[in-house]
N, CA, C and O of each residue as an XYZ file, in Angstrom:
548
protein
N      -0.122    -12.907      6.514
C       0.698    -11.566      5.798
C       1.938    -11.763      6.149
O       2.681    -11.076      5.447
N       2.544    -12.444      6.982
C       3.866    -12.807      7.254
C       4.485    -13.927      6.273
O       5.698    -14.042      6.096
N       3.650    -14.626      5.742
C       4.231    -15.599      4.843
C       4.157    -14.636      3.470
O       5.033    -14.868      2.637
N       3.435    -13.844      3.238
C       3.295    -13.080      2.133
C       4.442    -12.282      2.117
O       5.230    -12.445      1.186
N       4.695    -11.389      3.040
C       6.256    -10.643      2.944
C       7.403    -11.131      2.654
O       8.202    -10.591      1.888
N       7.616    -12.427      3.372
C       8.655    -13.425      3.237
C       8.938    -13.824      2.041
O      10.076    -13.887      1.577
N       7.614    -14.203      1.309
C       7.724    -14.581     -0.360
C       8.169    -13.541     -1.132
O       9.189    -13.660     -1.811
N       7.333    -12.246     -1.098
C       7.652    -11.180     -1.689
C       9.110    -10.731     -1.635
O       9.583    -10.167     -2.621
N       9.812    -10.934     -0.606
C      11.115    -10.529     -0.494
C      11.956    -11.882     -1.142
O      13.170    -11.953     -0.948
N      11.401    -12.719     -1.751
C      11.996    -13.912     -2.383
C      12.721    -15.132     -1.482
O      13.376    -16.039     -1.994
N      12.475    -14.978     -0.030
C      13.203    -15.544      0.810
C      12.368    -17.099      0.966
O      11.148    -17.255      0.913
N      13.253    -18.004      1.140
C      13.148    -19.424      1.535
C      13.201    -19.865      2.598
O      13.455    -18.969      3.404
N      13.082    -20.900      3.089
C      13.360    -21.445      4.421
C      14.805    -21.351      4.797
O      15.142    -21.127      5.960
N      15.637    -21.515      3.853
C      17.156    -21.188      4.295
C      17.430    -19.991      4.588
O      18.259    -19.724      5.458
N      16.764    -19.062      3.899
C      16.962    -17.675      4.518
C      16.409    -17.143      5.664
O      16.793    -16.069      6.128
N      15.349    -17.959      6.259
C      15.013    -17.210      7.400
C      15.829    -17.659      9.007
O      15.642    -18.779      9.481
N      16.460    -16.928      9.506
C      16.987    -17.077     10.817
C      16.229    -17.103     12.365
O      16.588    -17.587     13.439
N      15.209    -16.469     12.013
C      14.115    -16.356     13.310
C      12.673    -15.948     12.837
O      12.493    -14.939     12.154
N      11.748    -16.704     13.197
C      10.232    -16.118     13.147
C       9.527    -16.486     14.110
O       9.207    -17.651     14.347
N       9.145    -15.236     14.923
C       8.438    -15.616     16.273
C       6.952    -14.778     15.906
O       6.852    -13.717     15.290
N       5.784    -15.662     16.527
C       4.554    -14.704     16.638
C       4.135    -14.672     18.042
O       4.240    -15.688     18.730
N       3.657    -13.549     18.528
C       3.117    -13.366     19.830
C       2.130    -12.399     19.976
O       2.238    -11.458     19.189
N       0.931    -12.344     20.981
C       0.172    -11.365     20.916
C       0.607    -10.100     22.103
O       1.172    -10.336     23.171
N       0.324     -9.178     21.772
C       0.740     -8.236     22.652
C      -0.713     -7.054     22.852
O      -1.582     -6.847     22.005
N      -0.627     -6.553     23.944
C      -1.918     -5.543     24.480
C      -1.849     -4.280     23.720
O      -0.845     -3.576     23.615
N      -3.033     -4.052     23.189
C      -2.981     -2.518     23.005
C      -3.598     -1.635     23.625
O      -3.612     -0.450     23.291
N      -4.218     -2.146     24.665
C      -5.064     -1.433     25.962
C      -4.055     -1.277     27.294
O      -2.950     -1.805     27.418
N      -4.639     -0.536     28.113
C      -4.026     -0.192     29.175
C      -3.842     -1.429     30.094
O      -4.841     -2.149     30.109
N      -2.674     -1.905     30.962
C      -2.403     -2.589     31.894
C      -2.464     -3.937     31.339
O      -2.875     -4.873     32.026
N      -2.024     -4.107     29.967
C      -2.194     -5.278     29.734
C      -3.654     -5.930     29.260
O      -3.679     -7.154     29.128
N      -4.513     -5.396     29.075
C      -5.855     -5.386     28.896
C      -6.083     -5.741     27.373
O      -5.258     -5.373     26.537
N      -6.989     -6.319     27.089
C      -7.647     -6.143     25.677
C      -8.056     -4.921     25.221
O      -8.610     -4.155     26.009
N      -7.824     -4.515     23.734
C      -7.547     -5.478     22.730
C      -6.270     -5.744     22.648
O      -5.407     -5.180     23.321
N      -6.061     -6.683     21.758
C      -4.509     -7.514     21.271
C      -4.312     -7.274     20.199
O      -5.297     -6.963     19.529
N      -3.139     -7.299     19.618
C      -2.792     -7.476     18.258
C      -1.774     -8.694     18.146
O      -1.148     -9.137     19.109
N      -1.710     -9.070     17.131
C      -0.672    -10.177     16.851
C       0.531     -9.343     16.229
O       0.387     -8.210     15.769
N       1.908    -10.139     16.274
C       2.705     -9.462     15.909
C       3.878    -10.622     15.541
O       4.102    -11.544     16.326
N       4.474    -10.501     14.487
C       5.192    -11.575     13.921
C       6.504    -11.084     13.799
O       6.624    -10.470     12.739
N       7.689    -11.118     14.567
C       8.901    -10.817     14.244
C       9.585    -11.640     13.499
O       9.481    -12.796     13.909
N      10.551    -11.470     12.138
C      11.050    -12.065     11.274
C      12.300    -11.770     11.071
O      12.529    -10.576     10.876
N      13.355    -12.635     11.055
C      14.630    -12.229     10.500
C      15.024    -12.953      9.498
O      14.788    -14.159      9.564
N      15.739    -12.408      8.289
C      16.097    -13.158      7.361
C      17.235    -12.716      6.345
O      17.517    -11.519      6.292
N      17.817    -13.513      5.638
C      19.093    -13.267      4.630
C      18.442    -12.798      3.453
O      17.515    -13.540      3.127
N      18.621    -11.762      2.663
C      18.071    -11.622      1.353
C      18.778    -12.340      0.634
O      20.000    -12.405      0.766
N      17.791    -13.294     -0.653
C      17.997    -14.023     -1.204
C      19.264    -13.575     -2.205
O      19.247    -12.446     -2.695
N      20.283    -14.432     -2.471
C      21.420    -13.938     -3.420
C      22.191    -12.672     -2.734
O      22.871    -12.055     -3.554
N      22.220    -12.274     -1.712
C      23.056    -11.208     -1.377
C      24.095    -12.090     -0.575
O      23.908    -13.219     -0.121
N      25.074    -11.420     -0.515
C      26.395    -11.953      0.308
C      26.119    -11.919      1.856
O      25.964    -10.813      2.373
N      26.058    -12.861      2.504
C      25.636    -13.097      3.926
C      26.937    -12.110      4.987
O      26.716    -11.710      6.130
N      27.910    -11.959      4.409
C      28.921    -11.384      5.409
C      28.757     -9.774      5.025
O      29.490     -8.977      5.608
N      28.031     -9.412      4.285
C      27.674     -7.789      3.846
C      26.799     -7.529      3.978
O      25.953     -8.372      3.684
N      26.242     -5.982      4.594
C      24.909     -5.632      4.675
C      24.187     -5.713      3.097
O      24.770     -5.885      2.026
N      22.836     -5.541      3.329
C      22.483     -4.862      2.034
C      21.869     -3.411      2.048
O      21.889     -2.700      3.053
N      21.350     -3.056      0.900
C      20.702     -1.607      0.991
C      19.479     -1.507      1.403
O      18.738     -2.472      1.218
N      19.064     -0.535      1.939
C      17.639     -0.293      2.077
C      16.862     -0.136      0.903
O      15.704     -0.548      0.844
N      17.560      0.561     -0.240
C      16.821      0.724     -1.448
C      16.605     -0.927     -2.164
O      15.652     -1.250     -2.873
N      17.575     -1.680     -1.822
C      17.195     -3.186     -2.550
C      15.873     -3.705     -2.009
O      14.957     -4.180     -2.680
N      15.916     -3.538     -0.679
C      14.809     -4.036      0.105
C      13.414     -3.542     -0.335
O      12.446     -4.202     -0.714
N      13.571     -2.123     -0.176
C      12.440     -1.200     -0.641
C      11.880     -1.482     -2.008
O      10.683     -1.670     -2.222
N      12.809     -1.499     -2.900
C      12.332     -2.066     -4.439
C      11.891     -3.371     -4.833
O      11.291     -3.520     -5.897
N      12.141     -4.336     -4.058
C      11.498     -5.709     -4.040
C      10.031     -5.678     -3.152
O       9.165     -6.483     -3.491
N       9.836     -5.009     -2.337
C       8.508     -4.893     -1.714
C       7.542     -4.201     -2.587
O       6.421     -4.598     -2.906
N       8.325     -2.762     -3.035
C       7.197     -2.045     -3.925
C       6.816     -3.074     -5.661
O       5.887     -2.888     -6.446
N       7.803     -3.970     -5.722
C       7.381     -4.472     -6.866
C       6.166     -5.800     -6.723
O       5.745     -6.589     -7.568
N       5.887     -5.647     -5.440
C       4.859     -6.620     -5.087
C       3.699     -5.772     -4.435
O       2.875     -6.368     -3.741
N       3.614     -4.648     -4.591
C       2.128     -3.731     -3.952
C       2.449     -3.306     -2.729
O       1.472     -2.761     -2.217
N       3.399     -3.314     -2.024
C       3.705     -2.781     -0.666
C       4.286     -1.282     -0.902
O       5.301     -0.897     -1.482
N       3.215     -0.564     -0.207
C       3.551      0.809      0.076
C       4.154      1.425      1.250
O       4.047      0.855      2.336
N       4.963      2.861      1.113
C       5.362      3.472      2.098
C       4.110      3.687      2.929
O       3.097      3.863      2.253
N       3.968      3.710      4.154
C       2.898      4.184      5.093
C       3.238      5.511      5.702
O       3.480      5.446      6.907
N       3.317      6.754      5.130
C       3.846      7.794      5.767
C       3.096      8.335      7.331
O       3.590      9.148      8.113
N       1.870      7.659      7.469
C       1.023      8.020      8.577
C       1.557      7.283      9.805
O       1.320      7.646     10.957
N       2.385      6.093      9.435
C       2.978      5.083     10.688
C       4.070      5.771     10.956
O       4.817      6.100     10.035
N       4.334      6.094     12.231
C       5.398      6.491     12.974
C       6.362      5.669     13.402
O       5.879      4.842     14.176
N       7.615      5.518     13.227
C       8.538      4.383     13.453
C       9.859      4.775     13.359
O       9.988      5.841     12.758
N      10.738      4.341     13.696
C      12.269      4.629     13.117
C      12.472      3.710     12.208
O      13.500      3.883     11.553
N      11.787      2.707     11.920
C      11.985      1.785     10.859
C      11.216      2.232      9.511
O      10.384      3.139      9.509
N      11.611      1.442      8.279
C      10.670      1.871      7.333
C       9.340      1.270      7.597
O       9.293      0.150      8.106
N       8.248      1.917      7.295
C       6.799      1.129      7.437
C       6.157      1.142      6.133
O       6.035      2.117      5.393
N       5.751     -0.080      5.928
C       4.890     -0.342      4.904
C       3.642     -0.943      5.318
O       3.471     -1.495      6.405
N       2.584     -0.783      4.201
C       1.025     -0.894      4.628
C       0.616     -1.680      3.464
O       0.978     -1.402      2.320
N      -0.284     -2.845      3.823
C      -0.813     -3.465      2.461
C      -2.016     -4.455      2.935
O      -1.830     -5.356      3.753
N      -3.007     -4.239      2.452
C      -4.392     -4.897      3.125
C      -4.759     -4.652      4.322
O      -5.517     -5.413      4.923
N      -4.153     -3.277      4.977
C      -4.852     -2.764      6.299
C      -3.558     -3.438      7.165
O      -3.835     -3.329      8.359
N      -2.520     -3.959      7.021
C      -1.607     -4.315      7.871
C      -0.399     -3.530      7.556
O      -0.017     -3.268      6.416
N       0.449     -3.003      9.192
C       1.446     -2.485      8.827
C       2.579     -3.406      9.086
O       2.523     -4.394      9.818
N       3.424     -3.068      8.541
C       4.950     -3.795      8.629
C       5.866     -3.057      8.892
O       5.958     -2.206      8.007
N       6.743     -2.913      9.805
C       8.225     -2.295     10.054
C       9.305     -3.201      9.344
O       9.402     -4.425      9.436
N      10.169     -2.255      8.548
C      11.292     -3.156      8.115
C      12.373     -2.575      8.438
O      12.486     -1.391      8.119
N      13.519     -3.269      9.192
C      14.686     -2.826      9.478
C      15.796     -3.496      8.870
O      16.048     -4.673      9.128
N      16.478     -2.797      8.068
C      17.683     -3.062      7.374
C      18.888     -3.115      8.336
O      19.252     -2.045      8.822
N      19.504     -4.175      8.643
C      20.421     -4.575      9.676
C      21.725     -3.580      9.238
O      22.065     -3.745      8.067
N      22.363     -2.759      9.857
C      23.717     -2.110      9.332
C      24.803     -3.065      9.318
O      24.715     -4.287      9.431
N      25.987     -2.254      9.145
C      27.117     -3.246      9.195
C      27.511     -3.378     10.891
O      27.546     -2.422     11.665
N      27.696     -4.320     11.123
C      28.270     -4.611     12.617
C      29.927     -4.528     12.789
O      30.691     -4.595     11.827
N      30.318     -4.384     14.051
C      31.748     -4.490     14.232
C      32.136     -5.735     13.791
O      31.362     -6.665     13.565
N      33.501     -5.756     13.649
C      34.286     -7.346     13.305
C      34.021     -8.193     14.015
O      33.990     -9.321     13.524
N      33.740     -8.043     15.356
C      33.594     -8.997     16.361
C      32.492     -9.670     16.546
O      32.449    -10.727     17.175
N      31.172     -8.916     15.828
C      29.930     -9.332     15.964
C      29.637    -10.209     14.586
O      30.211    -10.064     13.507
N      28.489    -11.246     14.943
C      28.171    -11.894     13.932
C      26.932    -11.517     13.408
O      26.095    -11.675     14.297
N      26.358    -11.038     12.256
C      24.942    -10.921     11.813
C      24.063    -11.904     11.799
O      24.394    -13.034     11.441
N      22.783    -11.593     12.200
C      21.690    -12.811     12.276
C      20.935    -12.666     11.147
O      20.006    -13.462     11.007
N      21.126    -11.787     10.261
C      20.257    -11.689      9.024
C      20.640    -10.022      8.487
O      21.212     -9.120      9.099
N      20.041    -10.060      7.036
C      20.236     -8.749      6.614
C      18.995     -7.792      6.881
O      19.044     -6.572      6.725
N      17.845     -8.521      7.313
C      16.587     -7.603      7.273
C      15.859     -8.256      8.592
O      15.764     -9.475      8.741
N      15.363     -7.302      9.521
C      14.057     -7.424     10.369
C      12.790     -7.297      9.842
O      12.686     -6.641      8.805
N      11.784     -7.794     10.344
C      10.538     -7.401      9.748
C       9.394     -7.391     10.899
O       9.265     -8.546     11.308
N       8.688     -6.671     11.437
C       7.759     -6.714     12.511
C       6.623     -6.514     11.644
O       6.570     -5.577     10.847
N       5.690     -7.399     11.790
C       4.252     -7.679     11.056
C       3.236     -7.357     11.979
O       3.045     -8.317     12.726
N       2.490     -6.375     12.239
C       1.387     -5.810     13.186
C      -0.024     -6.008     12.700
O      -0.442     -5.292     11.791
N      -0.677     -6.802     13.168
C      -2.129     -6.946     12.877
C      -2.728     -5.601     13.493
O      -2.055     -4.800     14.142
N      -4.042     -5.464     13.211
C      -4.684     -4.281     13.901
C      -5.156     -4.624     15.231
O      -5.311     -5.822     15.471
N      -5.467     -3.574     16.340
C      -5.749     -4.018     17.400
C      -7.359     -4.194     17.858
O      -8.030     -3.519     18.639
N      -7.675     -5.280     17.117
C      -9.015     -5.541     17.114
C      -9.437     -6.819     17.864
O     -10.640     -6.986     18.063
N      -8.647     -7.636     18.249
C      -8.581     -8.840     19.034
C      -9.211     -8.558     20.353
O      -8.439     -8.061     21.173
N     -10.289     -8.736     20.700
C     -10.929     -8.779     22.056
C     -10.862     -9.520     23.214
O     -11.088     -9.273     24.399
N     -10.366    -10.843     22.368
C      -9.940    -12.134     23.444
C      -9.031    -11.660     24.307
O      -8.219    -10.822     23.915
N      -9.019    -12.177     25.784
C      -7.914    -11.833     26.522
C      -7.071    -13.045     26.856
O      -7.138    -13.994     27.636
N      -6.050    -12.487     25.695
C      -4.785    -13.537     25.766
C      -4.020    -14.029     26.984
O      -3.270    -15.004     27.037
N      -4.317    -13.245     27.878
C      -3.843    -13.397     29.305
C      -4.415    -14.792     29.914
O      -3.759    -15.542     30.638
N      -5.755    -15.006     29.492
C      -6.352    -16.203     30.246
C      -5.963    -17.527     29.574
O      -6.180    -18.577     30.177
N      -5.284    -17.536     28.110
C      -4.791    -18.896     27.552
C      -3.281    -18.659     27.757
O      -2.603    -19.480     27.140
N      -2.711    -17.924     28.329
C      -1.246    -17.720     28.400
C      -0.363    -17.413     27.054
O       0.823    -17.653     26.826
N      -1.440    -16.754     26.189
C      -0.476    -16.729     24.787
C      -0.232    -15.157     24.603
O       0.355    -14.629     23.659
N      -0.756    -14.586     25.603
C       0.011    -13.007     25.780
C       1.306    -12.952     25.852
O       1.762    -13.710     26.707
N       2.115    -12.307     25.244
C       3.553    -11.972     25.478
C       4.380    -13.093     25.586
O       5.522    -13.006     26.038
N       3.724    -14.472     25.081
C       4.615    -15.616     24.784
C       4.742    -15.647     23.351
O       3.801    -15.491     22.573
N       6.151    -15.890     22.977
C       6.669    -16.084     21.563
C       6.352    -17.558     21.108
O       6.617    -18.409     21.957
N       5.818    -18.018     19.889
C       5.655    -19.381     19.362
C       6.665    -19.158     17.908
O       6.626    -18.313     17.014
N       7.473    -20.226     18.134
C       8.345    -20.058     16.557
C       7.184    -20.337     15.572
O       6.284    -21.100     15.923
N       7.169    -19.750     14.352
C       6.511    -19.913     13.155
C       7.315    -20.132     11.885
O       6.769    -20.034     10.786
N       8.464    -20.397     12.000
C       9.477    -20.429     11.106
C       8.914    -21.631     10.022
O       8.979    -21.503      8.799
N       8.421    -22.670     10.636
C       7.905    -23.563      9.612
C       6.569    -23.164      8.790
O       6.395    -23.501      7.619
N       5.775    -22.511      9.440
C       4.595    -21.949      8.843
C       5.141    -20.743      7.725
O       4.462    -20.675      6.701
N       6.042    -20.005      7.807
C       6.261    -19.251      6.971
C       7.121    -19.988      5.649
O       7.133    -19.443      4.546
N       7.672    -20.998      5.851
C       8.941    -21.685      4.903
C       7.761    -22.715      3.799
O       8.146    -23.639      3.082
N       6.206    -22.206      3.940
C       5.619    -23.547      3.322
C       5.215    -22.908      1.793
O       4.703    -23.631      0.938
């Protein structure tokens, strides 16, 4: 689904600035079940990289591809749902003049909390893996 949302936003390899995957616990004390999460930062294709984009422009692109706002998912970001997955989308606001933007948008893709494998045993829990190459295919 991470690849799908990147594609739906029209982003290619040159637009991705970060893409990391990790498992996090949904249980108590870091125990199963786990959920997969992908954190993606990107530039919106065709937009000026020195200026922010509007939330409306991001929402419009996602809605064109079947993403719906999820009113039941409570977050400080825009929450979308498609095919049972929740996606949080943060439009990065204008920064101070001494800061350098890392992208227009941050996306957090969350799988359901159904993975009962204990990812602590194979050391994949809370360890990020670069998935930039996987998303750019």
